[in-house]
N, C-alpha and C positions, 0 to 999 in steps of 0.2 A: 499725496502731499509729500513734498520733498523735505528732507531734514534741514535744508537751508532756510526754509520758510518758517520753521517752528522756533518760537522764542525759547530762551533758556528757562528751564523750570525754576520757579522762585526758591525752592529749597536748595538747589545747587548754588544759586547766586548768593543766598544768605550764608551758606557754609563758606563760600569764598571770601565774603566780607569778614566773617568771624575769624577765619584763618589769617587774613591779612592784618586784622587788628591784633591778633596774638603775636604775629611776627614783629609788628611795630613795637608792641609793648616789650617783647623780649629784647629787641635791639636797644631800646631806650634804657632798660634796666642794666644791660650789659655795658653800655656807654657810661652810665653813672658809676658802676662798679669799677671799671677800668680807670676812670678819672680819679676816683677816690684812692685807688691803689697807687696811682702815679703821684698824687699829692702827698700821700704818706711817705713814699720813697723820697720825694723831693725834700720834705721836712726832715726826714732822717739824715739825709746827706748834709743839710744845713746844720743840724745839731752836731753831726760828726765834725764838720769844719770848725764849729765854735769850740768843741772840746779840744781839737788839735791845736787851736791857738792858745789854749791854756798850758800846753806842754812847754816847759822852758827850752830854749835853744841852747846848744852848747857853744861856748866861746873859749877861745884859746887863752890860757893864762900866760901873760908875757914873760913872767919870771921862770916858770917851770916848763912851759910849753905844753902842758897837759890841757885837755879840754874839760871844762867844768860848766855846769848849768849856770845860766846868768844872763 
């Protein structure tokens, strides 16, 4: 009997299916983690921009020529 004619043993096929499911689960969880980290970074950048708009800009005083907040 040739090896070509023999079907794959069920245990090996089952192990392959379990391994494939583990890889898919790992990839899914990694994608969720990366997206969560990217969302946190985006929100932090937006919060930083909001805080920078609270900082008063300097304007030149026409009489003295000095720059003052305002």
